[in-house]
C-alpha positions in Angstrom: 23.4 -6.5 11.0 20.5 -8.9 11.6 20.7 -8.2 15.3 20.4 -4.3 14.5 17.4 -5.0 12.2 15.6 -7.1 15.0 15.6 -3.7 17.1 15.3 -1.1 14.5 12.5 -2.6 12.3 10.1 -3.2 14.9 10.7 0.3 16.4 9.9 1.8 13.0 6.6 0.0 12.8 5.8 1.3 16.3 6.8 4.7 15.6 4.7 4.9 12.2 1.7 3.8 14.2 2.4 6.1 16.9 2.9 9.0 14.4 -0.7 8.3 13.0 -2.4 8.1 16.3 -0.8 11.5 17.4 -1.4 13.6 14.2 -4.8 12.2 13.7 -6.5 12.0 17.3 -10.2 12.4 16.0 -12.5 9.6 14.8 -15.1 8.8 12.1 -18.6 7.1 12.3 -17.1 3.7 11.7 -15.0 3.8 14.9 -17.8 5.6 16.9 -19.4 2.5 18.7 -16.3 1.3 20.2 -15.0 4.9 21.1 -18.2 5.6 23.0 -18.2 2.1 24.6 -14.7 2.4 26.0 -15.7 6.0 27.1 -18.8 4.6 29.1 -17.3 1.7 30.5 -14.4 3.6 31.7 -16.4 6.2 33.4 -19.6 4.3 34.4 -18.4 0.7 34.3 -20.8 -2.3 34.0 -22.7 -1.6 37.2 -25.4 0.8 36.1 -26.4 -1.7 33.3 -26.3 -4.9 35.6 -28.7 -3.0 38.0 -30.7 -2.0 35.2 -31.0 -5.7 34.1 -32.2 -6.8 37.6 -34.7 -3.7 37.7 -36.2 -4.9 34.3 -36.7 -8.4 35.9 -38.5 -6.9 38.9 -40.4 -4.7 36.5 -41.7 -7.6 34.6 -43.2 -9.0 38.1 -45.1 -5.6 38.6 -47.7 -6.6 36.2 -48.7 -9.5 38.5 -48.6 -7.1 41.4 -51.7 -5.1 42.8 -52.0 -1.3 42.6 -50.9 -0.8 46.2 -47.4 -1.6 44.9 -47.4 0.7 41.8 -45.0 3.3 43.5 -42.5 0.6 44.1 -42.8 -0.6 40.4 -42.5 2.9 39.1 -39.2 3.6 41.3 -37.9 0.2 40.2 -38.4 1.0 36.5 -37.0 4.8 36.6 -33.6 3.0 37.9 -33.1 1.7 34.2 -32.5 5.0 32.8 -28.8 4.3 31.9 -25.9 6.7 30.9 -24.7 4.8 28.0 -24.6 6.1 24.6 -25.3 3.2 22.5 -28.7 2.8 23.9 -29.6 6.3 22.9 -27.7 6.0 19.3 -27.8 2.1 18.9 -26.8 2.2 15.3 -27.7 0.1 12.5 -26.7 -3.3 14.0 -25.4 -4.3 17.6 -21.6 -4.8 18.1 -19.7 -6.6 21.0 -18.3 -4.7 23.9 -15.7 -7.4 24.2 -12.7 -5.3 22.8 -13.9 -2.1 24.7 -14.3 -3.7 27.9 -10.6 -5.1 27.6 -9.1 -1.7 26.7 -11.2 0.3 29.2 -10.4 -2.0 32.1 -6.6 -1.6 31.4 -7.2 2.0 31.4 -9.1 2.2 34.5 -6.3 -0.2 36.3 -3.7 2.5 35.1 -5.7 5.2 36.4 -5.8 3.4 39.8 -2.1 3.0 39.8 -1.0 6.5 38.8 -1.6 8.9 41.8 -4.0 11.5 41.2 -1.6 14.0 42.7 0.8 13.2 39.6 -2.2 13.0 36.8 -5.8 12.8 37.5 -6.4 10.6 34.2 -10.4 10.7 34.5 -10.6 14.3 34.4 -9.0 14.5 31.0 -11.2 12.6 28.7 -8.7 13.3 25.7 -5.9 11.5 27.7 -8.2 8.6 28.3 -9.0 8.3 24.7 -5.2 8.5 23.7 -4.5 5.9 26.4 -7.0 3.4 25.2 -6.2 3.9 21.7 -2.4 3.6 22.3 -3.2 0.2 24.2 -4.7 -1.1 20.9 -1.6 0.1 19.1 0.7 -1.8 21.4 -1.4 -5.0 21.0 -1.5 -4.6 17.4 2.2 -4.0 17.3 2.9 -7.1 19.3 1.0 -9.1 17.1 2.9 -8.4 14.1 6.4 -8.7 15.7 5.2 -12.2 16.9 4.1 -13.1 13.1 7.6 -11.9 11.9 9.4 -14.0 14.5 7.0 -16.9 13.4 7.6 -16.4 9.9 11.5 -16.5 10.6 11.2 -19.7 12.7 9.0 -21.1 10.0 11.9 -20.9 7.4 14.4 -22.2 10.0 12.6 -25.4 10.4 12.3 -25.8 6.5 15.1 -28.1 5.5 14.3 -27.7 1.7 14.8 -23.8 1.4 17.4 -21.6 2.7 16.7 -19.4 5.7 16.1 -16.0 4.3 18.2 -13.2 5.7 16.5 -10.3 7.6 13.0 -11.8 6.9 11.9 -10.8 10.2 12.9 -7.1 9.7 11.7 -7.1 6.1 8.2 -8.2 7.1 8.0 -5.3 10.0 9.6 -2.8 7.5 7.3 -3.5 4.6 4.3 -3.4 7.1 5.5 0.1 8.4 6.0 1.4 5.1 2.1 0.8 4.0 -0.4 3.2 4.9 -3.3 1.2 6.3 -2.0 -1.1 8.9 0.1 1.6 11.1 -2.8 3.9 10.6 -5.6 1.5 11.6 -3.6 -0.2 14.4 -5.0 2.4 16.9 -8.3 2.7 15.4 -11.2 1.4 17.4 -12.8 -0.6 14.6 -14.0 -4.0 14.7 -12.0 -4.6 11.8 -8.7 -3.8 13.9 -9.6 -6.3 16.6 -10.2 -8.9 14.0 -6.9 -7.9 12.1 -5.1 -8.3 15.3 -6.5 -11.9 16.0 -5.8 -13.1 12.4 -2.4 -11.9 12.8 -1.8 -14.2 15.9 -3.7 -17.0 13.8 -1.2 -16.5 10.9 1.6 -16.8 13.4 0.3 -19.9 15.0 0.2 -21.5 11.6 3.6 -20.6 10.8 4.7 -22.1 13.9 3.1 -25.6 13.0 0.2 -25.3 15.3 -3.1 -25.3 13.0 -5.4 -26.2 15.7 -4.5 -22.7 17.5 -4.9 -21.1 14.2 -8.4 -22.5 13.7 -9.3 -21.5 17.5 -8.2 -17.9 16.6 -10.1 -17.7 13.6 -13.2 -19.4 15.0 -13.3 -16.9 17.9 -12.8 -13.7 15.7 -15.5 -14.9 13.7 -17.9 -15.5 16.6 -16.9 -12.3 18.5 -15.5 -9.5 16.3 -16.2 -10.1 12.4 -18.5 -12.6 11.2 -16.8 -12.0 7.6 -13.8 -13.8 9.0 -15.8 -17.0 8.4 -14.7 -16.7 4.8 -11.0 -16.8 5.9 -11.9 -19.5 8.2 -13.2 -21.7 5.3 -10.2 -21.0 3.0 -7.5 -21.6 5.8 -9.6 -24.5 7.1 -9.8 -26.3 3.7 -6.3 -25.9 3.0 -5.5 -27.5 6.4 -7.9 -30.4 5.5 -6.3 -30.8 2.0 -2.7 -30.8 3.6 -3.9 -32.9 6.4 -2.9 -30.6 9.1 -6.3 -31.0 10.5 -8.8 -34.1 10.5 -12.2 -33.3 9.8 -13.4 -34.4 13.4 -10.9 -32.3 14.9 -11.8 -29.3 12.8 -15.5 -29.7 13.5 -14.6 -30.1 17.4 -12.6 -26.8 17.4 -15.2 -24.9 15.6 -18.2 -26.1 18.0 -16.1 -25.9 21.1 -14.6 -22.6 20.5 -17.5 -21.0 19.1 -19.6 -22.0 22.4 -16.9 -21.0 24.8 -16.8 -17.7 22.9 -20.4 -17.0 23.1 -20.5 -18.1 26.9 -17.9 -15.7 27.6 -19.1 -12.7 25.6 -22.8 -13.1 25.5 -23.6 -11.9 29.1 -21.7 -8.9 28.9 -23.1 -7.9 25.4 -26.6 -8.7 26.8 -26.2 -6.8 29.9 -25.0 -3.6 28.1 -27.5 -4.0 25.2 -30.3 -4.6 27.9 -31.5 -7.6 25.9 -30.6 -11.1 24.8 -28.0 -10.4 21.8 -25.6 -12.2 19.7 -24.0 -9.1 17.9 -22.1 -11.0 15.0 -25.0 -13.1 14.3 -27.3 -10.0 13.7 -24.5 -8.4 11.7 -24.4 -11.7 9.4 -28.1 -11.7 9.1 -27.9 -8.1 8.0 -25.4 -8.5 5.3 -25.8 -12.1 4.4 -29.5 -12.8 4.5 -31.2 -9.2 4.1 -28.0 -8.2 1.9 -28.7 -4.5 3.1 -24.9 -3.8 3.1 -25.7 -2.7 -0.3 -27.3 0.5 0.7 -24.0 1.8 1.6 -22.8 1.2 -2.0 -21.6 -1.4 -4.4 -18.6 -1.8 -6.1 -17.5 -4.4 -9.1 -16.3 -7.8 -8.6 -12.5 -6.9 -9.4 -12.6 -3.8 -6.9 -10.5 -5.5 -4.5 -7.7 -6.6 -6.8 -8.1 -3.5 -9.1 -8.0 -0.8 -6.4 -7.9 -2.1 -2.9 -5.1 -4.4 -3.0 -3.0 -2.0 -5.0 -3.6 0.8 -2.7 -2.8 -1.3 0.4 0.4 -2.7 -0.8 1.4 0.0 -3.0 4.8 -0.7 -4.6 5.4 -3.6 -2.2 2.8 -5.7 -4.2 5.6 -6.1 -6.8 7.7 -8.2 -4.4 4.8 -10.6 -3.7 5.2 -12.7 -6.9 9.1 -13.1 -6.2 8.0 -15.2 -3.2 6.8 -18.0 -5.7 9.8 -17.8 -8.0 12.7 -20.2 -7.7 15.5 -17.8 -8.2 18.8 -19.1 -9.1 20.9 -20.7 -6.1 17.8 -20.3 -3.7 16.7 -23.8 -3.1 18.8 -26.6 -1.4 17.3 -29.1 -4.0 19.2 -31.0 -6.6 19.6 -29.7 -10.0 17.7 -32.5 -11.6 14.7 -31.5 -9.3 14.9 -28.0 -10.0 11.8 -25.9 -10.7 10.7 -22.7 -11.5 7.9 -22.4 -8.7 8.9 -22.0 -5.0 6.0 -23.7 -3.0 7.3 -22.6 0.6 4.5 -20.1 1.0 2.2 -21.1 -1.5 -0.4 -22.8 0.6 -0.6 -19.6 2.8 -0.9 -17.3 0.2 -3.7 -19.3 -1.6 -5.9 -19.5 1.3 -5.5 -15.7 1.9 -6.1 -15.0 -1.8 -9.2 -17.2 -2.0 -10.5 -15.3 1.0 -10.4 -12.0 -1.1 -12.1 -13.8 -4.0 -15.1 -15.0 -1.8 -15.2 -11.6 -0.3 -15.6 -10.1 -3.8 -18.9 -11.6 -4.3 -20.3 -9.4 -1.8 -21.6 -6.3 -3.5 -20.6 -3.7 -0.8 -16.9 -3.3 -0.5 -14.6 -1.5 1.7 -10.7 -1.6 2.2 -11.0 -2.5 5.9 -13.0 -5.6 5.1 -10.0 -7.2 3.6 -7.4 -6.1 6.4 -7.0 -10.0 7.4 -5.3 -10.6 4.1 -2.6 -7.7 4.2 -0.4 -9.7 7.0 0.0 -12.7 4.7 0.6 -10.7 1.4 3.2 -8.8 3.3 4.8 -12.1 4.5 5.1 -13.1 0.8 6.6 -9.6 -0.2 9.2 -10.0 2.7 10.1 -13.2 1.5 10.6 -11.9 -1.9 12.8 -9.1 -0.7 14.9 -11.6 1.0 15.5 -13.5 -2.0 16.7 -10.4 -3.8 18.9 -9.7 -0.9 20.3 -13.3 -0.9 21.2 -13.2 -4.6 22.8 -9.9 -4.5 25.2 -11.1 -1.7 26.1 -14.3 -3.2 26.6 -13.2 -6.7 30.1 -13.3 -7.9 31.6 -9.9 -7.7 32.4 -8.4 -11.2 30.1 -10.6 -13.4 27.1 -9.2 -15.0 24.9 -11.3 -12.6 26.2 -9.4 -9.6 25.4 -6.1 -11.3 21.8 -7.4 -12.2 21.1 -9.0 -8.8 22.3 -5.9 -6.7 20.1 -3.6 -9.3 17.2 -5.8 -8.5 17.8 -5.6 -4.7 18.1 -2.0 -5.0 14.8 -1.7 -6.8 13.2 -3.7 -4.2 14.4 -1.5 -1.4 13.5 1.5 -3.3 9.9 0.1 -3.7 9.7 0.1 0.2 11.1 3.4 0.6 8.8 5.1 -2.1 5.8 3.3 -0.5 6.7 4.7 2.9 7.0 8.2 1.2 3.5 7.9 -0.2 2.3 6.6 3.1 3.4 9.6 4.8 1.8 11.9 2.2 -1.7 10.0 2.9 -1.1 10.7 6.5 -0.7 14.2 6.1 -4.0 14.1 3.8 -5.7 12.3 6.6 -5.0 15.0 9.0 -7.5 17.2 7.2 -10.0 14.4 6.8 -11.7 15.0 10.3 -13.6 18.3 9.9 -16.2 17.3 12.4 -13.3 16.4 15.0 -11.5 19.9 14.3 -14.7 21.8 14.5 -15.3 20.5 18.2 -11.8 21.0 19.0 -11.9 24.6 17.7 -15.4 25.2 19.6 -13.8 23.8 22.8 -10.6 26.1 22.6 -12.8 29.1 21.8 -15.2 28.4 24.6 -12.3 28.0 27.1 -10.7 31.2 26.1 -13.9 33.2 26.3 -15.0 31.8 29.6 -11.6 32.5 31.1 -11.7 36.3 29.9 -15.4 36.8 31.2 -15.3 34.8 34.5 -11.4 34.6 35.1 -12.3 30.8 35.9 -12.0 27.6 33.8 -15.3 26.3 32.3 -17.5 23.9 34.0 -17.9 21.1 31.3 -20.9 19.5 33.1 -22.8 22.5 32.3 -22.0 22.8 28.5 -24.2 21.0 26.0 -23.6 21.3 22.3 -26.4 20.3 19.9 -24.6 18.7 16.6 -27.5 18.7 13.8 -27.3 16.5 10.6 -25.8 18.2 7.5 
């Protein structure tokens, strides 16, 4: 049965993510930067931006050249006209191209490997978009499978607590039953890239490698989401208190990883933005110093706990407290050392809980901001469900305790099932939540049908221009 769960549960998580990808192919404004960036890098590469950067260097020297060279200067400057969406519509703050570059590069490799006689990928932009989002889905899925395996291994190495049965499968099943992680695993949000890396960070922490956990969190903070700094603080503080890291070691990891991350990504970002830029520093300044994120709305301090987490975890949130209760017959400790509290996952949970508390001080709040907290909450929920499973199996048959324990286990399973039903309902509603994408798709189908009736030929899309005004 355990072997079966190791196959079925990962497959369920993958299928729920794939279902969201197929049924909701359109995107919203939060995804627009990475969506356009992956498109532009796939079709145009980095070459035009690099040549433009060189041209700008030459044009700067034109001011020191006499008038006889003005034609050359004008010609060089004209070459700086680039086919990148982000230069025409830069958005509020700059974002990194690191994630978009990786995904589009993989897609370009696939387009080279697959013969055009079989399928000409570049001539099908929607197929390119699907492929890139599918790549992100697979990377996210692998991260959660790795975390589930690390969680299981953590308990196997813990000599004071019984190894919970099916905790690998329960983590993946609980994650699959919820709406947000499967749905956003293929969405090109900076938050999704950050969630992917923080999931690996948790896996390293469960594997007993806190230094690698810190490296993942520092890199994520420096490159994808500066707000992960709050999680880095709570996790790092826990590691220092528990002496998993020394202060000198922690500072060294922070400085070295931060510098390496900037050195790796700054050249790419600066070339594509056509200026020296550190995207996440600009984001941090915008949110923390200028506090302009409040222009997009404010929520009360308790919103993450009263609204976001209940919505994100759904009924599986009732399984989380069970991770910290020492249920009958669970610990291997002696009776005289019996305690009500199970500390096995407490340090991990407190760090994540503290991250949400600190984030609550920022007035502008969104569900996606606390995505990094969800995997750890789900790990605790999986531990709680594993406990219900254990006491249901070990209770003496025919006793009152057997009836109660099996009833509790059944309630735990039903919480997961009802959560999944609710998530499917949310997914169905989300299909109607992209009117702009549906309108463009309808226009495309209408134009294709009308063109074929009039000209008996397929439309030449390079001659088609659509103006979309603001509402």
